[in-house]
N, C-alpha and C positions, 0 to 999 in steps of 0.2 A: 582161777588160781587160789591157793590157800597160803596165807601168811602164817608162818610158824614162829612164835616168840617164846624163848626159854627165859624164865625168871629165876635168877639166882640170888641167894642171901648169904652174907658173911658178917657176923656180928651186927653192927649198926649200919651196914652198907648193903646196897642192892644194885643190880644191873641186869641187863637183858641182852640176848643175842637173837637176831632176826634172820630167818631164812624163808624161802618160798618153794612151794611144791605144787605140782599139778593136782587138781581136784576141785570139787564143788560142794562137798558135804564135810564140813569141819568136824562134826561129831563122829561120823563114820571113820574119818582119817585118824582122829585121836585114838580110836579104839584099836588101830593097827600099830600104835607105838608100843613096842615091847618093853618090859621091865629092864631087860639087858641093855637096850639102846638108851633108855633114860639114865641108867646107871653109868653107861659109858660117857655120857655128856658131862659128868661131874667127877668120875673116878680119878682122873689125873690131876685133880685140884687138891688144895689143902683140905684136911679133915674138917676144918671149920666152915667149909663151903657146902651149901645144900641147894638142891634144885627144888624150888617151892611149887612151881606150876609151869604148865605149857599152855599157851593160848593159841588156838587154831581159828583163823578168821578168813571167811570168804571175802575176797577183795572186790569182786564184781557185785553189782546190785542184783537182787536185794542182799545187803550185807548181813552176815550172821556169824556169831562167834561162839566158840565152845571152850570153856576153861577146864583143863585137866589138872587136878591136884593129886599127884601120886602119893600114896600112903603105904608105908612110911616114906618120908622124903628121901630120895637118893642123896647120898652124901659122899664127899671126897674121901679118898682112901690113902692119901699121903699124910703120914704122921706129922705132928707139930714139930717145927724146927726148934732147936735149942740154941741159945746164944743170940747174938745180934745178926741181922741180915736184912734183906729187902722187905718192905712192907708187902705182905702177901695179898692185901686188898688192892693195892695200886700198881704193883709190878705185873705187867701183862706180856704175854707172848703174842706178838703181832704176826699173824700168818696171812698168807695170800691164797685165796681160793681161785682156781683157774677153771674156766668154762670150756666147753667143747669147741666153740667157734672163736675163742680168744677173749671173752669177757673175763674180768678179774675183779676181786673185791677183797679188801682187807677186813679181818676180824680180830678184835682184841680179846684174847682168851685171858680172863682174869681169875683172881682167887687162887693163885698158884702156891705151891710149896716152896719155901725158901731155897732148899738145896737144889731144886730143878732150874733155878734162875742162875746161870753160870756165865762167867766172863773170864777170858784168859788174860795173860800179862800184857797183851798187845791191845786190849780193849775190845776184843771181838766177842760178841754174844753167841752163846750156843746153848742148846737145850740138853738137859739130862736125858738119858735113854728112856727112862720110864715116862717122862713127859712127852717125848716124841712118839713113843708107842701108843700112849693114851690118846693123844690128839689124832693119830692115824686111825685108831679104832673108831673114834667118834665120827670123823670125816667119812670113813668107809660106810658107816651106818647112814649118814646123810645121803651118800651116793646111792646106797641100796634103795632108799625111799624116793629116788629121783629128784632130790633137792636141786634147786637152780639158783643162779645168780641173776638178780634183777638189775637191769640197766636201761638207760633211756636212749631211744633211737634219736639220732641227730641228723639234721639236713645234710645231704639230700636223701638220706635213707628214708624209706617208707613214703616217699613223695612229699616230704616235709620241706618247708622253706622258713628262713629266718625273717622276722618282721621287727623293725625298730619301733620304739615307743616315743611319741611326741605329745606335746600339750598335756603334760602330766599335772593334774590339779584335783582338788577335792571335788567330789561329785556334787552336782547341783541338787540331786535328789536326797542325798544323805551325806552330811559332813564327815562321817566316819568311813566313807568309801572313797576310793581314788579312781578317777577316770583318765583315759588316755586314748590317743589315736594311733593306729598302726600303719606303718609304711613298709612295704606296699600294702594296699588295702585288701588285696586278694592273696590268700583265701580269706573270706569272711568267716567269722565264728558265730556261734549261737549261745544263748543263755544256757548255762550248765556245762559248757565245754571247759576243760582244764588246760591252762597254759603253763609252760615251763619257761622260767626266766633265767638269763645268764648275764654275767658282767654287771652285777648289782653293786653300786657304790654304797658301802656301808655307812659312810659319813653323811652323804646327802639324802639317802633313803634308809635310815636305820630301821631294822626289823622288816624290811621288804621281803615278802615271801618268795621262796624259790619256785613254788607252784601255787596257783590260785585258780579258783573257779570264777567264770564270768557270771555275775549275778544280775547285771542289767545292761541293756544296750539302748542308747539313744541316738537320734539322728540330728546332726547340726549342719545345715546347709548341704545336705546330701552326703555328709561324711559320718561314718559310724564312730561312736564313742563308747568304749567298753568300760565297765565299772567292776572293780574287785573289792573284796573286804579287807581294806587296809587304810588306816588313819594316817594321812599324809601330814607330817610335821610342818606347820606353817601354812598349810593349805595349797601351796604352789611349789613346784620344783622345775627348774630348767631341765630340758631333755639331757640326761646324762649320756656322755659319749660311750657308745658301745652297748648300752642297755638294749636287749632284744629278747624276743620270745619266739616260741614255736608251740605247736600242739603237743601236749603231753602224750607220748606214745611209749609206754614201757614194753620191754621185751625180756625174755628169759632164756638163759643159757645153762644147760645141765652141767653140774660140777663133775670134773673128771680127776682132779688131783689138787694138792696143796703144797706149799713150801713155806719154810720159816723165814721171817724177815729180820726181826730184831726184838729186843725187849724194850718196853716203853712204859709210860705211866698214863693212865686214863682215869679221870675222876669218876667216882661212883656216886650214885644217888641214894635216896632213902630206900630202906629194905622193902621188898614186896610185902604187901599186906598192911603197910603203915596207914593209919587213919588220917594222917595229915595230908592236906592238899599239896600239890606240887606248885612251886613258884614259877611263874612265867616271866620271861624277860620283857615281854611287851603285851599290853592289853589291846585287843582288837574288838571293837564293838560291831554289832550287826545293825 
């Protein structure tokens, strides 16, 4: 599969949208992206919004990425608004993409033109006709490329089972790793396997990853102890109720349609191409 990331800039703000498409050659796929499709990805947005780049990445090993920088940069075609109105950088159209077998995913369409963000006297959000038509053209293009929704398979699908975490503590091998025991012990995992965690208590395990690779396995009295790259605050944590994991098994569902949900606000980051590093909420050492 290829991960397709669109990078947009507007003034001093930047954001991205991520999609997935079948394929194994990112550079070859990037060559199939037409100028019209790239223009459609931004045409319904404010004229201050530009598409700076599209990164195509093969997600299976060996990983390989190709960065496409269209020139000139496709730009929004909606004229600047006059007078006061919603901030075009932060007011988003939240749409729901629907898959062939029922998977769904929300996407925040940002950088909109003020006049397209509408609300009636009863507080009901609705899109202007140009915005609706523009999003429809872009999604139609995504569908033509066979773009899919990525979702995680959950037990009992795919033969997976849930395993609870116990004896959570700093690894004896590296204090910046965390080790734990799984119950039930079967299925056993191997170094390099990726686990998907759920019901993570943010107060007791701040910054605990939703997915993590097993980097070490030790045996204590015949019991397997797994280590992941996470620095446990305080070194020890009681087993949180409900914390469990399963093998990470992503699946993909082709997009077949979309629907409007609401208008919302979603914070943006630094513009694409900024030389400054991005701040991380938590530092994890190896």
